[in-house]
N, C-alpha and C positions, 0 to 999 in steps of 0.2 A: 469550553468545548475543545478547542485546540490544546494539545498537550505536548510536553517535551518527549523526545524520542526515548530518553532513558526511562521515563515513566511508562510509556507504551511497551517497551521491552520488558519491564518488570511485570506488567500485566500478563503478557504472553508467556513469560518464564513461569509464572505461578500456574497458569492454565496448563502448560506443557508438563509441569512436574506432577500434576494430578491426572493428566490424560495425554498420552503420546500423540493423540490426534492433532494437537496444536503445535507439534514440534516444527513442522516445516514453515508455518507462518511465523513462528518465533524466530527461526533462522533467517527468514526474509527480513523481519524487522531489525534484527541485529545488523544485517548487511546494510540496510538503509541508514541506520543510526551511525554506522562506522564509515559511511560513504562520503564523497565530496558533495552530495546533494543535501545532506541532512540539515544544513543551515539555510536552505533555500526552498524547502518544501515543508508542509505542515500536516500533521496527522491527528487523528483521534480514533477511538474505538466505539463501537456500538454493539453491545452484547459481545460476540466473538469476531465481528467483522472489523476490518481496518479500512479507514478512509484517508485519502491523501488529497490535498488541494495545493495549488501552486502559490497562492497568496494568503497571507494571514487575514482572516476575515472574522467578523463577529458571529455570523450565522452561516456556517459552512454548508448547510443543506440547501441553500438557495442557489448556488452557482454550480458550475461544472466540478466534478470530483471523480477520483478513481476509487472504486470499491474493490477490496481484495478479500476473498472469502476462501476458507479452506474446506474441502470436502473430505468425507470419511476415507476416500480412496487415496489420500495423500496427494490430491490434485489441488491446484490453486486456480480459482476463477478470478480473472481480472475483468472489471466492467467499468467502462467510462460512461459516467452519467452526465449527460448534457441535455437530456430531455426527460420528461416524466413518462414517456411511452416506452415501456420496457422492450418492446419488440424493435425499437429504433436505436437502442443503446448498443454500442460496440462492446462485445464481450468475447473472451477466449478462455479456455481451460488449458492449463499447462501442467507438466510434470513438476513435482516439488523441486527437482534439481535445477530447473530452468527459471525459477522464480525471480531472482534479482536481475539476471540477464534480460529476461522478458520485460520486467518493469523498466529497466534502463532503456530498452528499445522503445517502449511506449512513451517515455519522456521525450525521446528524440522525435517520434512520429507526431506527437502533439505539439512539438516545438516549444516545450517547456525548457529544454536544454538542447545544446548541440553537442555532437560527439567529442569535440575537443575542449569541452567545458573544464575550466580549471578553478578549483576552490581558492578563493582569496579572502 
């Protein structure tokens, strides 16, 4: 289930080459792959959605996770899933240009990383 960021990028690159709708989530995944966080977070895809977890797990749907979904309007939905009650899940919709910056802020808000995190 957990996949390498290069493989996830390849999936979204293929999707975006067929349909520009997926271009902004592709750009977000490239930013994640090239970031200092890439060796410390784990991801997978489900249909066209991207999921991110903090720890490498065998069944990532069981624990807390971030869901990122792209809308037709080039907006990205970020949803933190820590309960099965959808109305209790934190979620926001952002402009495509804010994707990586907002994801990084979410990492800080969730205390997955701190602002001065240095890759080592």
